[in-house]
N, C-alpha and C positions, 0 to 999 in steps of 0.2 A: 829794301831793308825792312825788317820786321820791327815791332814795337820795342822789344828788348834791346836790340842793337841800336835803335834810334836813341833810346834813353841813355845807353852807355856812352855812345859817341857825343851826345849833347852834354853829358856831364863832363866828359873829358875836355870839350871845348870851353865849358864854363870855368873849369879849374885853370886851364891855361890862360884864358882871357883875364880871369881874376888875378892870376900871378903877374900878368903883364901890367894890369892897372895898378896893382900895388907897387910894382917896380917903378912905374911912371910917376905915381904919386910921391914915392920916396925920393925920386930924383928931382921932382919939382920942388919938394920941400927943401932940397939942398941947393936949389938954383939952377937945376938942369932942366932941359926941355927935350921931349921925345918927339921926333919928327915922324911924319907919315912914311918917309923913305926907310927909316930905321925899323918901324913896325912891319912894313912890307918885307924888308929883308929877313926879319925874324920868321914871318909866315912862310917865306920861300924856303927857309931852312928845314921846315917840317917834312918828313919823308912821306911822299904820296903813295897811295895804293893803286893797284892795277885798274880798279873800277872807277877811279877819279873822284871818289867822294872826299869832300873836305873834312868830314868828321873823323875819318880814319887816320888823319895825320897826327892825332893826339895819342895814338896807341902806345908809342914808345915811352911816353911820360906817365901813363896811367896804369902801370903794372901794380902799383900799390893801391890805386884807387879801386881796382876791381874787387877788392875784398871789403868794400865799405858796407856799413850797416844800413840795410834798406829799412829797417824798422825804427831808426832813430829820427827824432824830430829835427835834429840838426841838418839832416840830409836835405829836407825840404827848404828850410829857411836859409841854408847856405848858398842857395842859388840866387844870384843877383837878379833883380828885375831887368826886364828887357829894355827899359827906358834908358839905362846907362849906356847901352850900345848905340842908341839913337843920339845921345848927347855927345858921344865921342866923335870929335871932328876928324880924328886921325884914321878911322876905319874906312875902308872902301864902301861905297854905296851899294855895290852888288853883293857884298858879303853879309851885310846887316840884315836884310829881310830873311835870308835863308837861315842865319843863326837865330833870328827872332822866332821864326816858325818852329825850328827844331827845339828852341828853348821852351816855347809854350807846350810843345808835345811832351817834352821831358817833365815839365811841371804837372801836366795832366797825368802822365804815367806815375809820377811820384805820389800824386793825390790818390790815384787808384791803389797804389801799393800801401799807402797809409790806411786807406779805407779797408783794404783786405787785412791789413795788420790788426786794425781795431776789431774787424769782424772775427778774425782768427782768435784775437784775445777774448772776445765775448764767447766764441764757441769753446775756447779752452776753459774759460771760467765756468760755462754751463757744463762742459764735460767734467771739469774738476768737481763741481757740485754733485753731478750725477754719480761720478765715481766715489765721491765722499759718502753720499747717501747709500750707495750700493755696498761700500765697505762697512758702513755702520750697520746695515742690515745683515751683512755677512757676519760681522762681529756678534750681533745679537743672536743670529742663528747658531753661530759657533758656540756662544755662551750657553744657549739652550741645549745644543747637542752635547756640550761638555757636562751640563747638569744631568741630561738623560743618561749619558755614559756613566756618570757617577752613580746614578740610581741603579742602572743596570749592573754596574760593577758590584754595588752593595748587595743587590738581589742575588747575583751570581755567587758572591762570597757567602751569603746566608744559605743559598741552596747547597753550596759545597759543604758548609758546616753541618747543615741538616743531613746531607748524604753521608758525611763522615760519622755523624752521630748514629744514623740508622745502620751504617755498616758495623759500628762498634756494638750496637744493640743486637744486630743479627749475629755477629760473632759470639756475643755472650749467650744468646739463645741457643745457638748451635752447640756451644760447649755444655750448656745446661742439658740440652736434649741428649747429647752424647753421654753425659754423666747419668741421666735418667735411664737411657737405654742400657748402659753398663749395669746400673743398679737393678733394673728390671731383669736383666739376664742373670745377675747374681741371685735375685729373689726366686727366679724360675728354677735355677739350679738347686737352691736351698729347698724350695718347695718339692722339687722332684726327689731330692734326697730324703726329706721328711716323709714324703709319700711312700717311697720305697721302704723306709724304716717302719712306717706305720703298717704298710702292707705285710711286711715280714712279721711284725708283731701280731697283726691280725691272723695271719696264717698260723703263727705259733699258738695263738689263743684258740684258734679253731682246732688245731691238733690237740691242744690240751683238753678242750671240751670233749673232743671225740674220745680221747683216752679216758677222761673221767666218765663219760657215758658208758664207754665200753667196760670200764671197771665196775660201775654201778650195775650194768646189765649182768656182768659176770657174778657179782654179789647176789643179785636177785635170782639168777639161775641157780647159784649154789644154795640160796635160801629155799628156793622152790624144791630142789632135789632133797634138801634136808627135811623140809616139811612133808614132802611126799613119803620119805622114809619113816618119819615119825608117825605119819598118818597110817601107813601100812602096819607099823608096829602097834599103833593104837587099835587098829581093826583086829589085829591078831589077839590083843589082850581082850577086846570086847567079845570076840568069839569064844575065847577061853572062859571068860566070865559068864557068858550065857550057858555054856556047857556046865559050869560049876553050879549055877542056879538051877538048872534042870535036875541035876543030881540032888541038890538040896531039897527040892520040892518032893522029890520021890521019897527022901528019907523023912522029912517033917521035923517038928520041934519049934518051940516059941522063939528061943534065941536064934535059931537058924532062920526063922521066918523074918526076924528083924534084919538080919544081915542080907536076906534075900531082897527085902524091900529097898534097903540101901543100895544094893547092887543094881537093882532095876533103875533107881534114880540115876546112878552113874552111867548106866547104859543109855538112858534117854538123853542125858547130857552129852554123851559121846556121839550119839546119833545126830543131835542138833549141831554139834561142832563139825561132824562129817558133812552135813548138808551145807553149812556155811563155807566149809573148805571147798566143796564142789562149786559153789557159786563164785569163788574168787577166780579172776582171769589175770594171770600174770603178764599176758601180752599187752594189756592196756596200761601197764605202768610206764610212765614217761619221766625221764630225768629232767629236773629243773635246777639250773645253776644258781649260784648266789647272785650273779649279776642281774638275772631276771627278777629276783626278788627285790 
């Protein structure tokens, strides 16, 4: 029989013997006596087991006791001292030593269980303190993590706000750039149109200048031809005048001599004009517009 079975069987014996003693004491208080024969007859009524162990005879009365609380102090102190069995003159002498030995074993086992209980309680207390400390640390860590998460969340919100602001600014810049591009294209088109108009006006002015130069050149040519005609006519008159003077010299006379001198002066003047006209180069004339002035 192992230690657990011995403890259980011993407890069963103790409960049964205690019930018998209480019954005897109750009967004695009423004037009844319990004889050894009656006690033996009660013991003989216990159902024996195949192995012949006396402790197993209590199994049919101990079904409710098997669920007893091993951690209770009443378990230890509910066991009656073994001296009561020695003082009972009604028990058989061969049963008492065996019950006494088994009772002491049960008491030792109960003490061990109580010691284990106290040790388990201390271990449970230390484990509880350890778990409590660990839980406190985890709470602090969780609190710190929550604070960090709050900071990170705040930073993320700030970054999102900044990103949204930058996106809005970027959209605004894109719209401004698009408007500037459109405006630049319009200005280019306007500049091209003005350039075309200016070029057309410049060409028209050039044509006008060319026509004016051509007109002036035509006028100069006409003036030249007219001057040449007048010059030829003057030459003819000078020749005729010289002929007349030659004839007047041949004839003589004071009045005629005065007219002759006057005619010579006119001839000299005409010759000087002829020389001046020969020095004029009409090809060197250049038209100067009003804008150049």
